[in-house]
N, C-alpha and C positions, 0 to 999 in steps of 0.2 A: 480331776476325776474323783468320784466318790469311791468309798470302799466297795460298794456293790458293783461298780463298773470295773474295778481292778480284780476282784476275787469272785469266782463263780463256782458253784457246785452243781454237777449234773451227772448224767449217765454217759459214759464214753463208749468205746468199742466193746462189743460183747455185753452191753448194758451194765458194765462195771462202773461203780461210782468213782468220780474223779473230782479233783480241784483244778481249775485253770486260773492262771495268773496272766494279766495283760496290763502291765504298768508302763509308765513313760521310760523305764529303764530296761525292761526285758519281758519276755513271755515265757511261761512254763506250764507244764501239765504233770499232775501227780495223781496216780491211781491209788485208791485205798487197798486194792489187791496187791499185797506185797510191799506197801509203802513205796511204790515204784515211780520214780521220776522218769517220764518218757520223752520230755522235751524241755530244752533250755536254750533260749536265743536272745542275746542282748540286742536291743534295738539297733538297726543298721548293720547287723552282722548276719552271717549265715548260721544255721543251727549248729550247736556245739556237739550234740549227742547223735549217735547212730541208732536208728531203729530198723530192724529187719522188716521188710514188706511181708514176710511169711510168719511173723510173730502171731502166736495164739493169744487171744484174750478170752480165756476160759477160767472159771473159778478154781479148777484143780491143776492148772498148768502155770508155769512161770512165763512172764513176759520176756521176749527176746530183744535185748537192746536197752538203751537208756541206762539206768543205774539200779540193777537188782541189789537187794539187801541180803547178804549171805550170813546165816546164823542158824544154829550154833555149831555147825561143822562145815568144813570146806571140802568140796569134792564128795566122793562116796563116804558114808558113815562107816567107820571102822567096825567090823564085825556084824554089820547089818546092811548088806548091799541092796536090800529091798527098800530101804528108806529113801526119801527124796534126795536127789543130788543137791548138794550145797545147802542142806538144811530145809527147815519148813517155813522160815520167816517170809520167803518170797512167794509162797503160795497160800498164805493166810490173809484173811480180811482184817485190816487194821482199823482202828477208830480215828476219826478226825478230832483231835483235841483242841486245836486253836488255829485261827488265821488272823493276821493283823497286818496293816500297812503301817510301817514305822515312819517317824518324822522325816527321815532322809529319803523316803520313797521306796526303800526296799520292802519286800514282803516276806513275812515269816509264816511258814506252815508247819505244824507239828502234828504227828500221828503217834498213836500208842498201840501196844500189843502186850497183853498179859498172858502168862502161861496158864494152862488149865489147872495146874496144881498150885498156883500162886508162888512158885519157887523163884520166879524172876519176872521182871517187866522190862519192856523195850520202849524207847522213845526215839523216833526219827524226826529230825528237824531240818528244814530247808530254808535258807535265807537267799532270796532271789533278788539280785540287783545286776549291776554291770558284771559282777562276778557271782559265782554260785558257791555258797557255803553249805556243807552238809555235816550233820552230827548224829551219830548213833550212840545212844546212852543205854547201858545195860545195868540194871539194879538187881541185886541178888538178895533174897531172903533166906537162902540156905547156901552152903558152900557150892561153888559153881566153876567149872572149867569149860571154856568155849573157844571156838574160832569165829572170826567175823571178817567180812569184806564188803566194801562198797565197789561193786563189780562194774566200774564205769566204762561204758562203750563210747569212745570218742569218734566223731566223724572226721575222716581225713580224705584228702583228694585222691591219693594213691599210696597205700601203705608201703609200697616198694621204694618210694621216694622220701619217706619220712626218716628223720633222725631223732633219737631219744637221748637226751643228756640227763645226767644226774645220778647214774648208777655205776660209773667207772670204779673199778677195783672192789666191787661188792660181790660177795660169794652168792651163788644161786644154785637151786636145784633145777635141772633140766628135765622136765616131764616128758619130752619127746625123745630123750636119749637115755632111757633106762634109769631115770632119777639120779644121774651122775651129778656130782657136785663140781661146779666150775667157778671160775672167777672172771668177771666182766673186764675185758681189756679196755684201755683208754681209747677215746675217740667216739664214744657214743654207740648206741645200738642201732643196727640196720636190720630190717625184717626181710629175710631172703627165703623163707620157707615157713612151714608150720612152727609156731613159737608158743611155748607154754612154760614160763619160768617163774619160780618163786624166789625173789631176792630177799634175803634175810638180814636182820640186824641193821636196818637202814631207816633213818628218819628223814632222809633227804627229799628235796623237791625234784620232781621230774619235769623236764621241759621237752615238749614235742614240737619240732620244727617241721612245718608242712609247706613245702615250696609250691605245691600244686594249688592249694587254696590261699597261699600267700599269707599265712598266719602262724602264730606261735601260741601254743596252749601250755600253761603251767598248771601242775597238779601239786599243791602243797598239802602237807598233812601234819596232824598232831596225834600223839599217843598211838601211833601205828609203826610197828617195827618190821613189817613185811610189805613188799610191793610186788604185785603180780603183773607180768606183761604177757598178753595173749593175742594171737591171731590164728584162726583155724586153717588158713590157706585153702588149697583147692579141694583135696580129698575129704577133709573133715567138714568143710562147708557143705559139700554134696551129701554127706552122711546125716546131716541134721535136718529133720523134717520141718523145723520152724525157722530155718535160715536159708535165704535164697542162694542158689548154687553159685551165682556170679557176684555176690555182694561183698565177699571178703576183702577186695582191695580198698573198700571205702570205710573200713573200721579198724580201730586199734583199742584194746583194753589196757588201761593203766589203773590197777586196782589198789586202793588204799586198804590195808589188811593187817590182821594179826592171825597168822596161820602156822601150822606145823609146830616147830620149836618155839614160835612166838605166840602160841595160844595163851589166853588170859585166864588167870585164876583169881576168883573173888571169894572172900569170906562172907558169911551172913552179915547183911547190913551195908556192904560195900557197893560201890558203883564205879563204872568205867565209861569214859567218853572218848570216842574216836572221831576225829574231824578231818574233813577234806575241803580244800578250797580250789576251785577251778577258775582260772582267769585267762582271758583271750586278748591278744593284741596283734595288730598287723605285723608282718615280717618287716624288720628294719625300724620299727617304732621304738 
């Protein structure tokens, strides 16, 4: 296959520009709106990411599902609730900096975004192969403090049957229980209701055991000290206009992040790179 056969640029949903990858290893779809990965699927496997059927593909709105890029704040902006939730990076149009097929067959796509005042620049890179590697690089030209997350929506067979390993004995903030601080007991995480937790001071890999789809998804990370686990459950799903009322059992967010007390501080001239690697294997393999 030639490079032109593997990588294409066109207009996707809502006439938003996108890059599509179709290699012998995997397929993927990346929108320049938000540097947003909406699809990743190793050849011979089911899609790894969840996308809501109700997602909006509009220039001023975030895309629901896939991997939103959260920057420079997480959740509502402190002191400015009118500001966009989870920052502005996911609703900005990024530039396509480069696309290339590597000698091993993997495809690298890089996108960039510069601040209007030139105080910082962002670079979001995707390496698409049998596994998915993502890197968000922040370069500061002035002192900068920020939060960041790769808000990854994983597709699961039934979230009520899933077990998440890798966060035992880690302290977390429970956002659905008055921001109480708790410690994760041994035995893994089971989703039994609305879940919105920020696990702090953890560099560990999360492993998602999905018996319904018969597969295991690992989420490894570098330079990330926060992990967010989220599922809206019934009431929250129904309250979101861009999320299907009955879609919540089919998704689980495992977010690679630096948020809250884990926010990043850069001095002028410094840069920071946060990476995530998602790998899929059959159960029992």
